[in-house]
Gaussian input, Z-matrix of N, CA and C with variables (Angstrom, degrees):
# hf/3-21g

backbone

0 1
 N
 C     1     B1
 C     2     B2     1     A1
 N     3     B3     2     A2     1     D1
 C     4     B4     3     A3     2     D2
 C     5     B5     4     A4     3     D3
 N     6     B6     5     A5     4     D4
 C     7     B7     6     A6     5     D5
 C     8     B8     7     A7     6     D6
 N     9     B9     8     A8     7     D7
 C    10    B10     9     A9     8     D8
 C    11    B11    10    A10     9     D9
 N    12    B12    11    A11    10    D10
 C    13    B13    12    A12    11    D11
 C    14    B14    13    A13    12    D12
 N    15    B15    14    A14    13    D13
 C    16    B16    15    A15    14    D14
 C    17    B17    16    A16    15    D15
 N    18    B18    17    A17    16    D16
 C    19    B19    18    A18    17    D17
 C    20    B20    19    A19    18    D18
 N    21    B21    20    A20    19    D19
 C    22    B22    21    A21    20    D20
 C    23    B23    22    A22    21    D21
 N    24    B24    23    A23    22    D22
 C    25    B25    24    A24    23    D23
 C    26    B26    25    A25    24    D24
 N    27    B27    26    A26    25    D25
 C    28    B28    27    A27    26    D26
 C    29    B29    28    A28    27    D27
 N    30    B30    29    A29    28    D28
 C    31    B31    30    A30    29    D29
 C    32    B32    31    A31    30    D30
 N    33    B33    32    A32    31    D31
 C    34    B34    33    A33    32    D32
 C    35    B35    34    A34    33    D33
 N    36    B36    35    A35    34    D34
 C    37    B37    36    A36    35    D35
 C    38    B38    37    A37    36    D36
 N    39    B39    38    A38    37    D37
 C    40    B40    39    A39    38    D38
 C    41    B41    40    A40    39    D39
 N    42    B42    41    A41    40    D40
 C    43    B43    42    A42    41    D41
 C    44    B44    43    A43    42    D42
 N    45    B45    44    A44    43    D43
 C    46    B46    45    A45    44    D44
 C    47    B47    46    A46    45    D45
 N    48    B48    47    A47    46    D46
 C    49    B49    48    A48    47    D47
 C    50    B50    49    A49    48    D48
 N    51    B51    50    A50    49    D49
 C    52    B52    51    A51    50    D50
 C    53    B53    52    A52    51    D51
 N    54    B54    53    A53    52    D52
 C    55    B55    54    A54    53    D53
 C    56    B56    55    A55    54    D54
 N    57    B57    56    A56    55    D55
 C    58    B58    57    A57    56    D56
 C    59    B59    58    A58    57    D57
 N    60    B60    59    A59    58    D58
 C    61    B61    60    A60    59    D59
 C    62    B62    61    A61    60    D60
 N    63    B63    62    A62    61    D61
 C    64    B64    63    A63    62    D62
 C    65    B65    64    A64    63    D63
 N    66    B66    65    A65    64    D64
 C    67    B67    66    A66    65    D65
 C    68    B68    67    A67    66    D66
 N    69    B69    68    A68    67    D67
 C    70    B70    69    A69    68    D68
 C    71    B71    70    A70    69    D69
 N    72    B72    71    A71    70    D70
 C    73    B73    72    A72    71    D71
 C    74    B74    73    A73    72    D72
 N    75    B75    74    A74    73    D73
 C    76    B76    75    A75    74    D74
 C    77    B77    76    A76    75    D75
 N    78    B78    77    A77    76    D76
 C    79    B79    78    A78    77    D77
 C    80    B80    79    A79    78    D78
 N    81    B81    80    A80    79    D79
 C    82    B82    81    A81    80    D80
 C    83    B83    82    A82    81    D81
 N    84    B84    83    A83    82    D82
 C    85    B85    84    A84    83    D83
 C    86    B86    85    A85    84    D84
 N    87    B87    86    A86    85    D85
 C    88    B88    87    A87    86    D86
 C    89    B89    88    A88    87    D87
 N    90    B90    89    A89    88    D88
 C    91    B91    90    A90    89    D89
 C    92    B92    91    A91    90    D90
 N    93    B93    92    A92    91    D91
 C    94    B94    93    A93    92    D92
 C    95    B95    94    A94    93    D93
 N    96    B96    95    A95    94    D94
 C    97    B97    96    A96    95    D95
 C    98    B98    97    A97    96    D96
 N    99    B99    98    A98    97    D97
 C   100   B100    99    A99    98    D98
 C   101   B101   100   A100    99    D99
 N   102   B102   101   A101   100   D100
 C   103   B103   102   A102   101   D101
 C   104   B104   103   A103   102   D102
 N   105   B105   104   A104   103   D103
 C   106   B106   105   A105   104   D104
 C   107   B107   106   A106   105   D105
 N   108   B108   107   A107   106   D106
 C   109   B109   108   A108   107   D107
 C   110   B110   109   A109   108   D108
 N   111   B111   110   A110   109   D109
 C   112   B112   111   A111   110   D110
 C   113   B113   112   A112   111   D111
 N   114   B114   113   A113   112   D112
 C   115   B115   114   A114   113   D113
 C   116   B116   115   A115   114   D114
 N   117   B117   116   A116   115   D115
 C   118   B118   117   A117   116   D116
 C   119   B119   118   A118   117   D117
 N   120   B120   119   A119   118   D118
 C   121   B121   120   A120   119   D119
 C   122   B122   121   A121   120   D120
 N   123   B123   122   A122   121   D121
 C   124   B124   123   A123   122   D122
 C   125   B125   124   A124   123   D123
 N   126   B126   125   A125   124   D124
 C   127   B127   126   A126   125   D125
 C   128   B128   127   A127   126   D126
 N   129   B129   128   A128   127   D127
 C   130   B130   129   A129   128   D128
 C   131   B131   130   A130   129   D129
 N   132   B132   131   A131   130   D130
 C   133   B133   132   A132   131   D131
 C   134   B134   133   A133   132   D132
 N   135   B135   134   A134   133   D133
 C   136   B136   135   A135   134   D134
 C   137   B137   136   A136   135   D135
 N   138   B138   137   A137   136   D136
 C   139   B139   138   A138   137   D137
 C   140   B140   139   A139   138   D138
 N   141   B141   140   A140   139   D139
 C   142   B142   141   A141   140   D140
 C   143   B143   142   A142   141   D141
 N   144   B144   143   A143   142   D142
 C   145   B145   144   A144   143   D143
 C   146   B146   145   A145   144   D144
 N   147   B147   146   A146   145   D145
 C   148   B148   147   A147   146   D146
 C   149   B149   148   A148   147   D147
 N   150   B150   149   A149   148   D148
 C   151   B151   150   A150   149   D149
 C   152   B152   151   A151   150   D150
 N   153   B153   152   A152   151   D151
 C   154   B154   153   A153   152   D152
 C   155   B155   154   A154   153   D153
 N   156   B156   155   A155   154   D154
 C   157   B157   156   A156   155   D155
 C   158   B158   157   A157   156   D156
 N   159   B159   158   A158   157   D157
 C   160   B160   159   A159   158   D158
 C   161   B161   160   A160   159   D159
 N   162   B162   161   A161   160   D160
 C   163   B163   162   A162   161   D161
 C   164   B164   163   A163   162   D162
 N   165   B165   164   A164   163   D163
 C   166   B166   165   A165   164   D164
 C   167   B167   166   A166   165   D165
 N   168   B168   167   A167   166   D166
 C   169   B169   168   A168   167   D167
 C   170   B170   169   A169   168   D168
 N   171   B171   170   A170   169   D169
 C   172   B172   171   A171   170   D170
 C   173   B173   172   A172   171   D171
 N   174   B174   173   A173   172   D172
 C   175   B175   174   A174   173   D173
 C   176   B176   175   A175   174   D174
 N   177   B177   176   A176   175   D175
 C   178   B178   177   A177   176   D176
 C   179   B179   178   A178   177   D177
 N   180   B180   179   A179   178   D178
 C   181   B181   180   A180   179   D179
 C   182   B182   181   A181   180   D180
 N   183   B183   182   A182   181   D181
 C   184   B184   183   A183   182   D182
 C   185   B185   184   A184   183   D183
 N   186   B186   185   A185   184   D184
 C   187   B187   186   A186   185   D185
 C   188   B188   187   A187   186   D186
 N   189   B189   188   A188   187   D187
 C   190   B190   189   A189   188   D188
 C   191   B191   190   A190   189   D189
 N   192   B192   191   A191   190   D190
 C   193   B193   192   A192   191   D191
 C   194   B194   193   A193   192   D192
 N   195   B195   194   A194   193   D193
 C   196   B196   195   A195   194   D194
 C   197   B197   196   A196   195   D195
 N   198   B198   197   A197   196   D196
 C   199   B199   198   A198   197   D197
 C   200   B200   199   A199   198   D198
 N   201   B201   200   A200   199   D199
 C   202   B202   201   A201   200   D200
 C   203   B203   202   A202   201   D201

   B1=1.4536
   B2=1.5319
   B3=1.3111
   B4=1.4618
   B5=1.5164
   B6=1.3271
   B7=1.4631
   B8=1.5274
   B9=1.3250
   B10=1.4685
   B11=1.5251
   B12=1.3041
   B13=1.4661
   B14=1.5237
   B15=1.3221
   B16=1.4605
   B17=1.5227
   B18=1.3403
   B19=1.4633
   B20=1.5247
   B21=1.3124
   B22=1.4615
   B23=1.5224
   B24=1.3191
   B25=1.4705
   B26=1.5286
   B27=1.2962
   B28=1.4648
   B29=1.5343
   B30=1.3135
   B31=1.4620
   B32=1.5302
   B33=1.3260
   B34=1.4619
   B35=1.5207
   B36=1.3186
   B37=1.4525
   B38=1.5128
   B39=1.3204
   B40=1.4589
   B41=1.5204
   B42=1.3229
   B43=1.4609
   B44=1.5204
   B45=1.3150
   B46=1.4685
   B47=1.5255
   B48=1.3116
   B49=1.4618
   B50=1.5235
   B51=1.3217
   B52=1.4691
   B53=1.5291
   B54=1.3369
   B55=1.4629
   B56=1.5278
   B57=1.3173
   B58=1.4663
   B59=1.5246
   B60=1.3244
   B61=1.4635
   B62=1.5263
   B63=1.3358
   B64=1.4615
   B65=1.5286
   B66=1.3213
   B67=1.4677
   B68=1.5336
   B69=1.3353
   B70=1.4653
   B71=1.5363
   B72=1.2997
   B73=1.4639
   B74=1.5241
   B75=1.3306
   B76=1.4650
   B77=1.5229
   B78=1.3343
   B79=1.4644
   B80=1.5281
   B81=1.3208
   B82=1.4679
   B83=1.5260
   B84=1.3307
   B85=1.4701
   B86=1.5334
   B87=1.3250
   B88=1.4702
   B89=1.5230
   B90=1.3143
   B91=1.4648
   B92=1.5273
   B93=1.3209
   B94=1.4644
   B95=1.5221
   B96=1.3308
   B97=1.4753
   B98=1.5235
   B99=1.3296
   B100=1.4594
   B101=1.5294
   B102=1.3178
   B103=1.4640
   B104=1.5302
   B105=1.3140
   B106=1.4633
   B107=1.5268
   B108=1.3261
   B109=1.4650
   B110=1.5275
   B111=1.3249
   B112=1.4610
   B113=1.5267
   B114=1.3358
   B115=1.4623
   B116=1.5282
   B117=1.3287
   B118=1.4632
   B119=1.5237
   B120=1.3125
   B121=1.4567
   B122=1.5275
   B123=1.3116
   B124=1.4610
   B125=1.5163
   B126=1.3507
   B127=1.4597
   B128=1.5163
   B129=1.3176
   B130=1.4652
   B131=1.5228
   B132=1.3182
   B133=1.4579
   B134=1.5160
   B135=1.3322
   B136=1.4605
   B137=1.5119
   B138=1.3310
   B139=1.4591
   B140=1.5179
   B141=1.2880
   B142=1.4594
   B143=1.5178
   B144=1.2878
   B145=1.4575
   B146=1.5184
   B147=1.3315
   B148=1.4539
   B149=1.5175
   B150=1.2998
   B151=1.4578
   B152=1.5251
   B153=1.3097
   B154=1.4587
   B155=1.5096
   B156=1.3041
   B157=1.4640
   B158=1.5238
   B159=1.3286
   B160=1.4503
   B161=1.5161
   B162=1.3387
   B163=1.4569
   B164=1.5266
   B165=1.3208
   B166=1.4576
   B167=1.5111
   B168=1.3329
   B169=1.4521
   B170=1.5106
   B171=1.3126
   B172=1.4585
   B173=1.5150
   B174=1.3205
   B175=1.4603
   B176=1.5252
   B177=1.3129
   B178=1.4542
   B179=1.5180
   B180=1.3385
   B181=1.4717
   B182=1.5257
   B183=1.3328
   B184=1.4669
   B185=1.5275
   B186=1.3239
   B187=1.4600
   B188=1.5135
   B189=1.3187
   B190=1.4590
   B191=1.5086
   B192=1.3193
   B193=1.4647
   B194=1.5261
   B195=1.3084
   B196=1.4575
   B197=1.5249
   B198=1.3318
   B199=1.4630
   B200=1.5280
   B201=1.3388
   B202=1.4627
   B203=1.5033
   A1=111.38
   A2=116.79
   A3=119.49
   A4=112.83
   A5=117.90
   A6=120.68
   A7=113.42
   A8=118.23
   A9=120.41
   A10=110.73
   A11=115.49
   A12=122.36
   A13=106.32
   A14=117.07
   A15=122.05
   A16=111.18
   A17=116.91
   A18=119.93
   A19=110.69
   A20=117.37
   A21=121.67
   A22=112.33
   A23=116.00
   A24=123.44
   A25=112.19
   A26=116.30
   A27=121.19
   A28=114.15
   A29=117.72
   A30=121.03
   A31=112.08
   A32=115.15
   A33=121.24
   A34=110.76
   A35=116.58
   A36=120.59
   A37=111.47
   A38=114.76
   A39=123.04
   A40=106.75
   A41=116.33
   A42=123.59
   A43=107.10
   A44=116.55
   A45=122.15
   A46=108.47
   A47=115.40
   A48=121.93
   A49=110.54
   A50=116.56
   A51=123.17
   A52=111.77
   A53=116.00
   A54=121.32
   A55=111.21
   A56=116.99
   A57=120.35
   A58=113.54
   A59=118.16
   A60=117.66
   A61=111.48
   A62=117.22
   A63=121.01
   A64=111.58
   A65=117.80
   A66=122.96
   A67=108.39
   A68=118.09
   A69=119.93
   A70=111.27
   A71=116.41
   A72=122.50
   A73=112.41
   A74=118.20
   A75=120.36
   A76=112.04
   A77=119.12
   A78=122.78
   A79=112.77
   A80=118.05
   A81=121.82
   A82=113.88
   A83=120.99
   A84=119.51
   A85=113.09
   A86=117.42
   A87=120.77
   A88=110.72
   A89=116.76
   A90=120.77
   A91=110.04
   A92=117.95
   A93=120.30
   A94=111.65
   A95=117.30
   A96=120.10
   A97=111.10
   A98=116.84
   A99=120.79
   A100=111.15
   A101=117.40
   A102=120.10
   A103=110.56
   A104=116.62
   A105=120.48
   A106=110.45
   A107=117.14
   A108=121.48
   A109=112.64
   A110=118.10
   A111=120.88
   A112=112.41
   A113=117.17
   A114=121.34
   A115=111.25
   A116=114.40
   A117=119.63
   A118=108.21
   A119=117.09
   A120=121.11
   A121=109.17
   A122=116.91
   A123=122.01
   A124=113.80
   A125=117.26
   A126=121.15
   A127=112.04
   A128=115.73
   A129=121.53
   A130=110.84
   A131=115.08
   A132=122.65
   A133=107.56
   A134=117.51
   A135=122.08
   A136=107.82
   A137=116.45
   A138=121.01
   A139=109.08
   A140=115.65
   A141=121.95
   A142=106.56
   A143=115.27
   A144=120.20
   A145=109.26
   A146=117.29
   A147=118.93
   A148=110.47
   A149=116.01
   A150=121.18
   A151=109.79
   A152=115.45
   A153=119.93
   A154=111.00
   A155=114.34
   A156=121.31
   A157=110.35
   A158=115.98
   A159=120.69
   A160=114.69
   A161=117.81
   A162=119.61
   A163=109.36
   A164=114.80
   A165=119.96
   A166=109.30
   A167=116.00
   A168=120.30
   A169=112.24
   A170=114.97
   A171=122.69
   A172=110.82
   A173=115.00
   A174=123.03
   A175=104.75
   A176=116.58
   A177=120.51
   A178=109.00
   A179=116.40
   A180=119.92
   A181=112.68
   A182=117.58
   A183=121.30
   A184=110.83
   A185=115.71
   A186=121.76
   A187=108.48
   A188=116.48
   A189=119.91
   A190=111.73
   A191=115.61
   A192=122.60
   A193=106.28
   A194=116.34
   A195=122.57
   A196=109.10
   A197=114.95
   A198=121.87
   A199=110.59
   A200=116.09
   A201=119.62
   A202=110.87
   D1=-33.11
   D2=-175.67
   D3=-71.53
   D4=-23.24
   D5=-175.62
   D6=-116.58
   D7=12.41
   D8=179.41
   D9=-64.03
   D10=141.11
   D11=173.01
   D12=-114.38
   D13=100.47
   D14=-175.02
   D15=-102.05
   D16=141.70
   D17=177.14
   D18=-72.05
   D19=147.75
   D20=179.09
   D21=-77.01
   D22=141.15
   D23=175.31
   D24=46.45
   D25=51.10
   D26=-172.30
   D27=-111.96
   D28=-36.37
   D29=-171.38
   D30=-106.34
   D31=145.68
   D32=172.94
   D33=-75.52
   D34=-27.88
   D35=-179.43
   D36=-159.13
   D37=155.91
   D38=174.52
   D39=-127.15
   D40=128.45
   D41=179.70
   D42=-110.84
   D43=103.83
   D44=-177.59
   D45=-114.21
   D46=73.62
   D47=-175.94
   D48=-84.03
   D49=115.65
   D50=177.83
   D51=54.34
   D52=43.75
   D53=-179.14
   D54=-117.83
   D55=-44.01
   D56=-171.58
   D57=-68.02
   D58=-15.96
   D59=177.94
   D60=-74.42
   D61=-7.77
   D62=173.50
   D63=-87.22
   D64=-2.15
   D65=179.64
   D66=-93.06
   D67=127.68
   D68=176.68
   D69=-57.29
   D70=141.85
   D71=-176.54
   D72=-51.12
   D73=-41.20
   D74=-177.66
   D75=-67.60
   D76=-20.87
   D77=179.42
   D78=-95.38
   D79=-13.48
   D80=-174.35
   D81=-58.63
   D82=-43.94
   D83=177.75
   D84=-58.14
   D85=-41.19
   D86=178.89
   D87=-64.86
   D88=-44.63
   D89=-178.91
   D90=-63.63
   D91=-41.77
   D92=178.26
   D93=-64.62
   D94=-38.71
   D95=175.62
   D96=-62.08
   D97=-42.18
   D98=179.71
   D99=-66.18
   D100=-39.87
   D101=177.29
   D102=-65.50
   D103=-39.81
   D104=177.24
   D105=-63.42
   D106=-41.76
   D107=-177.59
   D108=-68.01
   D109=-24.08
   D110=-179.81
   D111=-82.92
   D112=-9.62
   D113=179.93
   D114=-84.19
   D115=143.15
   D116=169.82
   D117=-69.20
   D118=162.58
   D119=176.03
   D120=-55.43
   D121=129.92
   D122=-178.71
   D123=81.67
   D124=3.83
   D125=179.86
   D126=-67.98
   D127=165.61
   D128=-176.61
   D129=-120.15
   D130=141.06
   D131=173.43
   D132=-115.13
   D133=120.93
   D134=175.46
   D135=-109.95
   D136=129.04
   D137=174.34
   D138=-134.53
   D139=151.80
   D140=169.32
   D141=-144.85
   D142=146.81
   D143=-178.35
   D144=-145.63
   D145=149.79
   D146=174.89
   D147=-66.11
   D148=144.91
   D149=179.74
   D150=-84.32
   D151=146.45
   D152=179.17
   D153=-145.21
   D154=-160.13
   D155=-179.57
   D156=-127.35
   D157=40.91
   D158=177.38
   D159=81.25
   D160=15.01
   D161=178.73
   D162=-78.39
   D163=144.50
   D164=178.13
   D165=-152.75
   D166=136.81
   D167=176.33
   D168=148.49
   D169=-170.09
   D170=-176.14
   D171=-87.54
   D172=140.52
   D173=171.78
   D174=-129.61
   D175=94.19
   D176=-171.62
   D177=69.54
   D178=-124.45
   D179=-179.85
   D180=-99.68
   D181=12.43
   D182=-179.22
   D183=-116.30
   D184=136.08
   D185=178.40
   D186=-100.42
   D187=139.95
   D188=177.48
   D189=-144.95
   D190=142.52
   D191=173.40
   D192=-123.06
   D193=104.64
   D194=-175.81
   D195=-98.04
   D196=93.71
   D197=-175.99
   D198=-75.85
   D199=148.28
   D200=176.16
   D201=-92.84

């Protein structure tokens, strides 16, 4: 997600199911702006993320930010 190169105004929708919680909190605003910019006018962004209690960091080789 951090290195995606997305075309502008290209997609009718983006389905980001259980993906954005792998993005560090400090990078999330940029990633959301980029996802918004890749949508056509009136496009939809769907996201879902596991719920947490504000934990963030590495668990083995996987990064997670579990927002409350």
